C-alpha positions as CSV (number, residue, x, y, z in Angstrom):
1,M,84.2,51.4,110.6
2,K,84.6,47.6,111.3
3,R,87.5,45.2,111.0
4,I,87.4,42.9,108.1
5,D,86.3,39.4,108.9
6,S,85.2,36.3,107.2
7,F,81.7,37.7,106.7
8,T,82.9,40.8,104.8
9,P,81.9,40.4,101.1
10,K,84.8,40.4,98.6
11,K,82.8,42.0,95.9
12,Q,81.6,45.4,97.1
13,H,79.0,47.3,95.1
14,F,79.0,51.0,94.5
15,I,75.4,50.7,93.3
16,P,73.4,48.5,95.7
17,Q,72.2,45.2,94.3
18,F,68.6,45.9,95.3
19,V,68.6,49.0,93.0
20,L,70.3,47.2,90.1
21,K,67.6,44.5,90.3
22,N,65.1,47.2,89.2
23,F,67.0,47.5,85.9
24,T,67.0,43.8,85.0
25,S,64.9,41.8,82.5
26,G,64.2,38.1,81.5
27,K,63.9,35.0,83.7
28,K,67.5,35.2,84.7
29,K,67.2,38.8,85.8
30,R,70.1,40.0,83.7
31,V,71.3,43.6,83.3
32,F,73.0,44.9,80.2
33,V,76.2,46.8,80.6
34,F,77.7,49.3,78.2
35,D,81.4,50.0,78.6
36,K,82.1,53.5,77.3
37,H,85.9,53.0,77.2
38,R,85.7,49.9,75.0
39,K,82.4,50.8,73.3
40,V,81.0,47.3,73.8
41,A,78.0,45.9,75.7
42,H,77.4,42.6,77.5
43,A,74.9,40.9,79.7
44,S,75.7,40.4,83.3
45,S,74.3,39.3,86.6
46,V,73.5,41.9,89.3
47,R,76.0,40.2,91.6
48,D,78.8,40.9,89.1
49,S,77.8,44.4,88.1
50,A,78.8,47.8,89.6
51,C,81.2,46.3,92.0
52,E,84.9,46.0,92.7
53,K,86.9,43.7,95.0
54,G,87.5,45.3,98.4
55,F,86.3,48.7,97.2
56,Y,85.5,49.9,100.7
57,N,88.4,48.2,102.5
58,I,91.4,50.2,103.9
59,N,94.5,49.5,105.9
60,I,95.0,51.5,109.0
61,D,98.3,50.9,111.0
62,G,98.5,47.4,109.6
63,E,94.9,46.4,110.4
64,E,92.2,45.9,107.6
65,Y,89.0,47.9,108.1
66,T,85.8,48.4,106.0
67,I,82.7,50.5,105.8
68,E,80.9,47.8,103.8
69,N,78.9,46.8,106.9
70,K,77.7,50.3,107.4
71,L,76.6,50.7,103.8
72,A,74.8,47.3,104.0
73,S,72.8,48.5,107.0
74,L,71.7,51.7,105.3
75,E,70.8,49.7,102.2
76,S,68.7,47.3,104.2
77,I,66.6,50.2,105.6
78,S,66.5,52.2,102.4
79,S,65.4,49.3,100.2
80,K,62.0,49.2,101.9
81,V,61.4,52.8,101.2
82,I,62.5,52.6,97.6
83,S,60.5,49.4,97.1
84,T,57.3,51.1,98.3
85,V,57.8,54.0,95.9
86,V,58.6,51.7,93.0
87,Q,55.6,49.5,93.6
88,Q,53.0,52.3,94.3
89,E,54.5,54.9,91.9
90,T,53.9,57.6,94.4
91,L,55.8,59.5,97.1
92,A,52.6,60.3,99.0
93,N,53.0,57.4,101.4
94,I,56.6,58.1,102.5
95,N,56.6,59.6,106.0
96,P,59.2,62.2,107.2
97,A,61.3,59.6,109.0
98,E,61.5,57.5,105.8
99,F,62.3,60.5,103.8
100,K,65.2,61.4,106.1
101,I,66.6,57.9,105.7
102,F,66.2,58.1,101.9
103,S,67.9,61.4,101.8
104,L,70.9,59.9,103.7
105,F,70.9,57.0,101.2
106,C,71.0,59.5,98.3
107,A,73.9,61.4,99.9
108,V,75.9,58.3,100.5
109,Q,75.1,57.1,96.9
110,L,76.5,60.4,95.6
111,L,79.7,60.0,97.7
112,R,80.4,56.2,97.3
113,T,81.1,55.9,93.6
114,P,84.4,55.5,91.7
115,M,83.8,59.0,90.3
116,Q,84.2,60.6,93.7
117,R,87.5,58.7,94.1
118,E,88.6,60.0,90.7
119,F,87.7,63.5,91.7
120,N,89.9,63.2,94.8
121,Q,92.8,62.3,92.5
122,Q,92.0,65.0,90.0
123,F,91.8,67.6,92.8
124,Q,95.2,66.6,94.2
125,D,96.7,66.6,90.7
126,A,95.3,70.1,90.1
127,I,96.9,71.4,93.3
128,I,100.3,69.8,92.4
129,D,100.1,71.3,88.9
130,W,99.3,74.8,90.3
131,I,102.2,74.6,92.8
132,N,104.6,73.5,90.0
133,R,103.5,76.3,87.7
134,Q,104.2,78.8,90.5
135,G,107.7,77.4,90.7
136,G,107.1,75.9,94.1
137,D,108.2,72.6,95.6
138,V,105.4,70.2,96.6
139,E,107.6,68.6,99.2
140,Q,108.1,72.0,101.0
141,I,104.4,72.9,101.2
142,Q,103.2,72.8,104.8
143,N,100.1,70.7,105.6
144,F,100.0,69.2,102.2
145,K,100.9,65.6,101.6
146,V,100.8,63.9,98.2
147,L,98.7,60.8,98.6
148,D,99.4,57.5,96.8
149,E,96.6,55.3,95.6
150,A,96.0,53.8,99.0
151,G,95.9,57.3,100.5
152,I,93.3,58.5,97.9
153,K,91.2,55.5,98.7
154,Q,91.4,56.2,102.4
155,S,90.5,59.9,101.8
156,H,87.5,58.9,99.8
157,I,86.2,56.5,102.4
158,H,86.7,59.2,105.1
159,N,84.6,61.6,103.0
160,I,81.7,59.1,102.8
161,N,81.8,58.9,106.6
162,S,82.2,62.6,107.3
163,L,80.1,64.3,104.6
164,A,77.0,62.1,104.3
165,I,74.9,63.7,107.0
166,K,75.7,67.2,105.8
167,F,74.9,66.3,102.2
168,S,71.7,64.6,103.2
169,E,70.4,68.0,104.6
170,H,70.7,69.4,101.1
171,F,68.7,66.6,99.7
172,R,66.0,67.1,102.3
173,D,65.8,70.8,101.4
174,K,64.7,70.1,97.8
175,A,61.2,69.7,96.2
176,L,60.5,66.1,95.2
177,M,59.1,65.0,91.9
178,L,58.6,61.4,90.7
179,V,58.7,60.9,86.9
180,K,57.7,57.9,84.8
181,A,59.1,56.6,81.5
182,P,56.5,56.6,78.7
183,A,55.5,53.3,77.0
184,G,58.4,51.8,75.0
185,H,61.1,53.7,76.9
186,E,63.2,52.9,80.0
187,F,65.7,54.7,82.2
188,F,69.4,54.0,82.2
189,I,71.4,53.9,85.4
190,S,75.2,54.3,85.5
191,D,78.1,53.8,87.8
192,N,77.6,57.4,88.9
193,P,73.8,57.4,89.2
194,I,73.2,60.7,90.9
195,T,73.2,63.2,88.1
196,M,72.9,67.0,88.2
197,Y,71.7,69.7,85.9
198,N,71.3,73.4,86.5
199,H,68.8,75.6,84.8
200,I,70.8,78.7,85.7
201,E,74.1,79.2,83.8
202,T,77.0,80.7,85.7
203,P,79.7,81.6,83.1
204,G,83.2,81.1,84.3
205,R,82.4,78.8,87.2
206,G,80.6,75.5,87.9
207,N,76.9,75.3,88.6
208,L,76.4,71.7,89.8
209,G,76.6,72.2,93.5
210,L,74.0,70.6,95.8
211,A,72.9,73.9,97.3
212,L,73.0,76.2,94.2
213,D,69.9,77.9,92.9
214,G,68.4,76.2,89.9
215,I,69.9,72.8,90.6
216,E,68.1,69.6,89.6
217,I,69.3,66.3,91.0
218,N,68.1,63.0,89.5
219,I,68.4,59.4,90.7
220,P,66.8,56.5,88.7
221,L,64.9,54.1,91.0
222,S,63.9,51.6,88.4
223,K,63.7,51.2,84.6
224,K,60.4,52.9,84.8
225,L,60.8,55.5,87.6
226,S,63.2,58.3,88.4
227,L,63.2,60.7,91.4
228,T,64.1,64.4,91.0
229,F,65.2,66.7,93.8
230,A,64.6,70.2,92.5
231,C,65.6,73.6,93.7
232,P,62.7,74.8,95.9
233,K,63.1,78.4,95.0
234,M,62.7,77.6,91.3
235,I,59.7,75.3,91.9
236,N,58.0,77.9,94.1
237,E,58.3,80.4,91.3
238,I,56.7,78.0,88.9
239,I,53.9,77.2,91.2
240,H,53.3,80.9,91.9
241,A,53.3,81.7,88.2
242,V,50.8,78.9,87.4
243,K,48.4,79.8,90.1
244,K,48.6,83.5,89.2
245,Y,47.9,82.7,85.5
246,E,44.9,80.6,86.5
247,Q,43.5,83.4,88.6
248,F,44.0,86.0,85.9
249,H,42.7,83.7,83.2
250,S,39.5,83.0,85.2
251,F,38.7,86.7,85.3
252,G,39.5,87.2,81.6
253,F,42.7,89.2,82.2
254,A,45.0,86.7,80.5
255,T,45.1,85.2,77.0
256,S,45.0,81.4,76.7
257,R,48.3,79.6,76.9
258,D,49.4,76.0,76.9
259,T,50.5,75.6,80.6
260,R,50.0,71.8,80.7
261,G,53.7,71.1,81.2
262,A,53.9,73.5,84.2
263,E,50.6,72.2,85.6
264,E,51.8,68.6,85.4
265,L,55.0,69.6,87.3
266,V,53.0,71.3,90.0
267,Y,50.6,68.4,90.3
268,A,53.5,65.9,90.5
269,I,55.2,67.8,93.3
270,E,52.0,68.6,95.3
271,S,50.5,65.1,94.9
272,G,53.6,63.0,95.0
273,N,52.3,60.8,92.1
274,A,54.5,59.9,89.2
275,T,54.1,62.1,86.1
276,E,54.8,60.6,82.7
277,L,57.6,62.1,80.7
278,K,57.7,62.7,76.9
279,P,60.2,60.5,74.9
280,E,62.5,63.5,74.4
281,N,62.6,64.1,78.2
282,I,63.7,60.6,79.0
283,Q,66.4,60.8,76.4
284,F,67.7,63.9,78.3
285,Y,67.6,62.0,81.6
286,N,69.5,59.1,80.0
287,S,72.0,61.3,78.3
288,L,72.9,62.7,81.8
289,Q,73.6,59.2,83.0
290,V,76.0,58.7,80.0
291,I,77.8,62.0,80.3
292,Q,78.2,61.9,84.0
293,S,79.2,58.3,84.3
294,S,82.7,57.1,85.0
295,R,82.7,54.2,82.6
296,F,79.7,51.9,82.8
297,V,76.0,52.4,81.9
298,Y,73.4,49.8,82.8
299,S,70.0,49.0,81.2
300,A,67.3,46.4,81.2
301,K,67.4,46.4,77.4
302,D,70.3,45.6,75.1
303,D,69.8,48.9,73.2
304,F,72.5,51.5,73.6
305,S,72.0,53.3,70.4
306,L,71.7,56.6,72.3
307,I,75.2,56.1,73.8
308,I,76.7,55.1,70.4
309,D,75.3,58.2,68.8
310,M,76.5,60.4,71.7
311,L,80.0,58.9,71.4
312,K,80.1,59.7,67.6
313,T,79.0,63.3,68.0
314,N,80.8,64.0,71.3
315,P,83.8,61.6,71.7
316,E,84.7,63.2,75.0
317,C,81.7,61.4,76.6
318,K,83.9,58.3,76.4
319,Y,85.7,59.5,79.5
320,S,84.6,60.5,82.9
321,P,83.9,64.2,83.7
322,K,87.0,66.2,84.7
323,L,87.3,68.8,87.4
324,Q,88.0,72.2,85.8
325,S,90.6,74.4,87.4
326,N,91.7,77.9,86.7
């Protein structure tokens, strides 16, 4: 952490500008922004998007500090890796050291957003509510301090510093797949760009943890490419099933089946090359960006019909996700 000086940017981005530039269009390189709360869209510059004044600045004992410089250093290194992937449309040329850096970048991106700060507040509110419902007095609970807005902000920044390395290990454990938007379609990115989906339902409890079986973690890299971190156990089962079917079929022990989808997935993971999605698939990816965003969704096109339809059928998408407590 560094003391704030005259070189510390006032506008601090929770999505790096080099990433947002991959979602721009036109000579002026503008990005279109949809505000879920107000249900309106507008064009913006990258410099003025996905940022907040002093977002990573905190006051400690009367001195002003920031982690903006640390984030900028990581972005500088990571931008080269992401640029290579976007230009070549393959993961095959990323070496282990670069993958380690990129995994750390993804972990930090997961932690650095306004959504994570909201979750800190929601978690505290849930604890206070539980204590009150038990007839307790929050002021009398040992080792529990109710944080004000500044305290929540400081806790959030501490989490970025303390959890990033551990979280990056979970990203490195996953199978990687690069996917490409079909012609005429593009990826959204939101103010909470790391989205999660789990293929395994766990009734009564959450299933979106980084280390859970069945988890799929997605991060859009550009309007045409998105990277998926998939549960290795699930992927290994698919690879084994495809190869077993191919072997049985070659000997005439299995009836013909359409396995193209599974084969394309296996090829994408083993080769590192981007595999093209179907239109309905990219709609699913974009809907996750909408549902799991805090407020803003960004696109290279001024077409947010998907979001408008989602808000009509599911008005709760207007708001950021909420922690569920029992």
